[in-house]
Each structure stands twice: as structure tokens, then as C-alpha cells.
C-alpha positions in Angstrom: 0.0 0.2 -0.1 1.1 3.6 -0.4 2.3 6.3 2.2 -1.0 8.2 2.0 -2.7 9.1 5.1 -6.4 10.4 5.7 -8.0 12.3 8.3 -11.6 11.7 8.8 -14.0 14.1 10.5 -17.2 12.0 11.0 -20.7 13.5 11.5 -24.1 11.5 11.9 -24.6 11.4 8.0 -21.7 12.6 6.3 -18.0 12.7 6.5 -15.3 15.1 5.6 -12.1 13.5 4.4 -8.5 14.8 3.7 -6.0 12.9 2.3 -2.1 13.8 2.4 0.8 12.7 0.6 4.2 11.8 2.5 5.4 15.4 2.3 2.2 16.8 3.6 0.8 18.2 0.4 -3.0 17.7 -0.1 -4.0 15.2 -2.5 -7.9 15.3 -2.0 -10.4 16.7 0.2 -14.2 16.2 -0.2 -17.4 15.5 2.0 -19.1 12.3 1.3 -22.0 10.2 2.7 -20.7 7.7 5.3 -21.5 4.8 3.0 -18.9 6.2 0.6 -15.9 6.2 3.0 -14.9 2.7 2.2 -14.9 3.0 -1.8 -13.2 6.2 -1.4 -10.2 5.1 0.8 -9.7 2.2 -1.3 -9.7 4.4 -4.8 -6.8 6.5 -3.4 -5.1 3.2 -1.7 -4.7 5.0 1.7 -2.4 3.2 4.2 -3.5 4.9 7.2 -6.9 6.5 8.7 -7.4 8.9 11.8 -10.6 10.0 13.5 -11.6 11.6 16.7 -13.1 9.2 19.3 -17.0 9.6 19.3 -20.2 7.2 19.3 -20.7 8.6 15.6 -17.4 6.6 14.4 -18.3 3.3 16.0 -19.8 1.6 12.6 -17.2 3.2 10.3 -14.6 2.1 12.7 -15.7 -1.4 12.8 -15.9 -1.5 9.0 -12.5 -0.1 8.3 -10.6 -2.5 10.7 -12.6 -5.4 9.2 -11.2 -4.3 5.9 -7.8 -4.3 7.3 -7.1 -0.5 7.6 -4.8 0.9 10.0 -7.1 3.1 11.9 -6.0 5.3 14.9 -8.5 7.1 17.2 -7.6 10.4 18.7 -8.7 12.0 22.1 -11.0 14.8 20.8 -9.9 17.3 23.5 -6.1 16.5 23.2 -6.3 16.8 19.7 -7.9 20.2 20.0 -4.9 21.3 22.2 -2.6 20.3 19.3 -4.4 21.4 16.2 -6.1 24.8 17.5 -7.3 26.8 14.7 -9.1 30.0 14.8 -11.3 28.8 11.9 -13.3 25.8 12.7 -14.8 23.8 10.4 -15.1 20.0 9.0 -12.5 20.7 6.5 -9.9 22.2 8.9 -10.5 19.7 11.4 -10.0 16.8 9.1 -6.7 18.5 7.5 -5.5 18.7 11.2 -6.4 15.1 11.7 -4.5 13.9 8.6 -1.4 16.1 9.2 -1.2 14.5 13.0 -1.6 10.9 11.6 1.1 11.6 8.9 3.6 13.0 11.8 2.5 10.0 13.9 1.5 12.9 16.7 -2.0 12.1 17.1 -2.8 11.7 20.8 -4.4 8.4 20.8 -7.7 7.1 22.5 -8.8 3.7 23.5 -11.7 2.5 21.3 -12.6 -1.0 22.3 -13.6 -3.6 19.9 -15.2 -7.1 19.7 -16.4 -8.9 23.1 -15.0 -5.9 25.1 -17.1 -3.3 23.3 -20.0 -5.6 23.7 -19.3 -6.2 27.3 -18.9 -2.5 27.9 -22.3 -1.7 26.3 -24.0 -4.2 28.5 -22.4 -3.0 31.7 -23.2 0.7 30.8 -26.8 -0.2 29.7 -27.4 -1.9 33.3 -26.1 1.3 34.8 -28.4 3.7 33.0 -31.4 1.5 33.7 -30.5 1.4 37.3 -30.1 5.2 37.4 -33.5 5.5 35.7 -35.2 3.3 38.3 -33.8 5.6 40.9 -35.3 8.5 39.3 -38.7 6.7 39.1 -38.8 5.8 42.9 -38.0 9.4 43.8 -41.0 10.5 41.8 -43.1 7.8 43.7 -41.8 9.4 46.9 -42.6 12.9 45.4 -46.3 12.0 44.8 -46.6 10.7 48.3 -45.2 13.8 49.7 -47.5 15.9 47.4 -50.4 14.0 48.8 -49.4 14.1 52.2 -49.1 10.5 52.7 -46.2 8.8 54.9 -45.2 5.2 53.8 -44.7 2.4 56.4 -41.5 2.5 58.2 -41.6 -1.1 59.1 -40.6 -2.3 55.8 -39.0 -0.7 52.3 -41.3 1.1 50.2 -40.1 -0.8 47.2 -40.1 -4.2 48.9 -43.0 -6.7 48.2 -44.9 -5.5 51.1 -44.2 -1.9 50.1 -45.4 -2.2 46.7 -48.7 -3.9 47.9 -49.2 -0.8 50.1 -48.7 1.5 47.1 -51.2 -0.4 45.0 -53.7 -0.1 48.0 -53.6 3.6 47.3 -55.0 3.8 43.8 -53.2 6.7 42.7 -53.0 6.9 38.9 -49.5 8.5 38.6 -48.1 6.0 41.3 -49.5 3.0 39.2 -48.2 4.2 36.0 -44.6 4.6 37.8 -45.1 1.3 39.3 -45.6 -0.5 35.9 -42.6 1.1 34.5 -40.6 0.0 37.4 -41.5 -3.5 37.1 -40.3 -3.6 33.6 -37.1 -1.8 34.8 -36.5 -4.5 37.3 -37.2 -7.3 35.0 -34.5 -5.9 32.3 -32.1 -5.4 35.3 -32.8 -8.7 36.6 -31.8 -10.4 33.0 -28.8 -8.1 32.4 -27.5 -8.9 36.0 -28.0 -12.7 35.3 -25.8 -12.2 32.0 -23.1 -10.2 34.0 -22.8 -12.8 36.7 -22.3 -15.6 34.0 -19.1 -13.2 32.7 -18.2 -13.0 36.3 -18.0 -16.9 36.7 -16.5 -17.5 33.4 -13.7 -15.0 32.9 -10.5 -15.5 35.1 -9.6 -11.6 35.1 -12.8 -10.9 36.7 -12.6 -13.6 39.2 -9.3 -12.1 40.2 -10.3 -8.8 40.7 -13.3 -9.9 42.8 -10.6 -11.4 45.4 -10.1 -7.5 46.2 -12.0 -6.6 49.1 -14.9 -4.2 48.1 -14.9 -5.2 44.4 -18.0 -7.3 43.7 -19.2 -8.9 40.5 -20.6 -6.0 39.0 -17.7 -3.9 39.6 -15.3 -6.4 38.5 -17.2 -6.8 35.1 -17.4 -2.7 34.7 -13.6 -2.9 35.3 -12.9 -5.6 33.0 -15.1 -3.6 30.1 -13.4 -0.2 30.6 -9.7 -1.5 31.0 -9.7 -3.9 28.3 -6.1 -5.6 27.8 -4.1 -4.8 31.0 -1.2 -4.8 28.7 -2.0 -1.4 27.5 -0.8 0.1 30.6 3.2 -0.4 31.3 2.7 1.0 34.9 -0.1 1.4 37.4 0.2 5.1 37.3 -0.7 5.1 33.7 -4.0 3.1 34.7 -4.8 5.5 37.3 -4.3 8.3 35.0 -6.7 6.8 32.5 -9.3 6.6 35.1 -8.6 10.5 35.8 -7.5 9.6 39.4 -4.1 11.5 39.2 -3.6 15.0 40.4 -3.6 17.6 38.0 0.0 19.6 37.8 0.6 23.1 36.8 4.2 24.5 36.1 5.4 28.1 35.6 9.3 28.5 35.7 10.6 26.9 38.5 7.2 26.6 40.4 5.2 23.5 40.4 2.1 23.0 41.9 -0.7 20.2 42.2 -4.4 20.6 41.9 -7.4 18.3 42.1 -7.8 15.1 40.1 -7.7 15.6 36.5 -11.1 13.6 35.9 -9.6 12.8 32.2 -10.3 9.3 30.7 -12.8 6.9 31.8 -15.3 8.3 34.1 -16.9 4.9 34.6 -13.8 3.5 35.8 -13.4 6.4 38.2 -16.8 6.0 39.5 -16.6 2.2 40.2 -13.4 2.8 41.9 -14.7 5.5 44.4 -17.6 3.2 45.0 -15.4 0.2 45.6 -13.2 2.3 47.8 -16.1 3.6 50.0 -17.1 0.0 50.5 -13.3 -1.3 51.3 -12.6 1.3 53.8 -15.8 1.1 55.8 -15.6 -2.9 55.8 -12.1 -4.1 56.0 -9.1 -3.6 57.7 -6.1 -3.3 55.3 -3.4 -1.1 54.4 -5.7 0.8 52.1 -7.9 1.6 54.9 -5.2 2.6 57.4 -4.0 5.0 54.7 -7.3 6.4 54.2 -7.9 7.0 58.1 -4.5 9.0 58.2 -5.4 11.2 55.3 -9.1 11.6 56.1 -7.5 12.8 59.6 -5.5 15.4 57.9 -7.2 16.4 54.6 -10.8 15.3 55.1 -12.6 12.1 54.1 -13.4 13.2 50.2 -9.7 13.6 49.4 -8.9 10.3 51.6 -11.4 8.4 49.6 -10.1 9.7 46.2 -6.7 8.4 47.3 -8.3 5.2 48.6 -9.6 4.8 45.0 -6.5 5.3 43.5 -4.5 2.7 45.7 -7.2 0.4 45.0 -6.8 0.6 41.1 -3.0 0.1 41.6 -3.8 -3.1 43.4 -6.1 -3.9 40.6 -3.3 -3.5 38.2 -0.9 -5.8 40.3 -3.6 -8.3 40.5 -4.3 -8.4 36.7 -0.7 -7.7 35.6 0.7 -10.8 37.8 -2.6 -13.0 37.4 -2.4 -13.5 41.1 -5.3 -13.0 43.8 -5.3 -10.0 46.2 -2.7 -10.3 48.9 -2.6 -7.4 51.7 1.3 -7.3 52.3 1.3 -4.5 55.0 
């Protein structure tokens, strides 16, 4: 194949492409329907393709990789830092991406494929449904408050007895919410069953579950977000991917650190914070003792983030060494 490279600015219904020669000269620039991208690249015998990460590129990414193209996906925010332009357009963006691909300077993002992509979608779908269920439960409570009704304190409102009590009220809006809640419960139950099956069959997930505070769902979510642990040469890189490292600012000889970057996978960051809260409140480990020391000096919020980072570093060790959790301290 030739050494031509292509930058694609992908939108919902169309794509703007810029093809560059090895010397950086524009060979072709054009907008086309997404269905025309493959024939277009084949016509010019492009060797490498670059795109910015987004949901819109998923189908095109799969098509290009299946055809054997060398496809790189960039981090949108970091790409903008490098290719800052006063005039923003699809043409300018596609040329900037192509130029960065040509120079091998594109800041890469992780774009999962195959089974990991399917697992990630399933895990995130369950999280979405659970959050929707929480919102509906809040709505039910709001209706009760509006009607001046207090629910029984001897059992939970959404237990079997609680739901029976709600039905007895014969309030239309609550009946509507309960029907939707029943449907959500069923879907969440089916997804949970699938994910339990993954946890039972996947060796890496089972290793993660040996870490105190990490249950089957947290472990499966971590697996779907991390993918191949070999992507990360050091535990610090994994923590950076989760956005759990302090931001750093430098000016001259002065260097100072701020809050965590919150870059990368917000899902991995969220689940590590959740796991850390369970860990430090239920288990006596070196992480828990470090949490207590930090909490005393700097507060519980900062201590929880620090515990989440330590827990992720432990997870890296467990996956890298393929050995169950062992608290050395």
C-alpha cells in the first residue's frame, strides 16, 4: 500500500475527508455520505486513517478495521490542544487530523472492539437502567409527599409489602410509575444474570473479585473499561486513564498540584470510588489505614479519592501478575 494518510471528520450522516501525501501535500479533500468512505479510501489506496473518538465513528471504525485498514482514534480534547485553529470547520478539522496522523503525533484514545465493546455496552446499559429506576422511585416518593402520605416505616417502600401498600392507594400516577418500575426490574435482573455469568467464566474478573470491596458488577465494569491490561506499562498510567491522578501546573521553577484530572474513563473512576468506600468501611487493610491517616489530615473526600487510586493500583498488580489480592502490609 502507499504512504497516503487520511483524516476523517465524521458526523452523523456525512464525513469530510482529507488525504495527504508523505510530504504533507493535499491529495484530495471532499465531503461524502458515510457509506462512501470505504470505496473512497480504496480508490486512493490510503494506508492509514485517523478519526476523533465519538459514538458516531463506531460503525465506520468497525468497517475499516474489518477491511484491514490501520485506523487510529484520537482523544478529541487533546487533539484540539495540538491542532488549535481560529477557523473551525469540518475541512480544517479533517486536515488537522490527517497532518497529525502523517507526523505520528495524534494523541490516541482507546476504542474497544469485539467482545470488550459488547461487554462495555451491556455494563453501561445496566447502569443506565438502574439510574432510571432510582429517578422513578424518587418520583413515587414525591407523589406521596404531595398527597401528604407517609409510607410505612416497618418495611422498605419498594419491597414486596411496600409495593402492595402502594397499589392499595389507587393513585393513577403511582400505578403508572410502578408498571414502568416492574419492567425496569425485569430488564435489570436479566442483565445482572448475564453479567454474573461473565464473572463466573472470566479469569480476570474472578481475580478482581478477590480484592475486598469489589463485587461481581464492579469487576465486570472494570474489565470492560480497562480491556487489555497490557495497554498500561505502569499502574500510574492506569490511574491516569481513570482520571484519578492530581493535575499538575508548572510555571518557571514553580510546580503545584491541583485536584484530580477527571480525564479518561469516568465509569472506571466512578466504580473505583464506589469500591473504595465499601473497602474502607468494611475491611481492615493497608488501604483502609492509609485512608484513616489522610482523612484525619485532609478530610474524607480527598481520602476516598486516594483510596480509590490505591485500589486501582492494586487491581493493576492483580491483573498484571495474575495472582489474587494479598495485603502485604
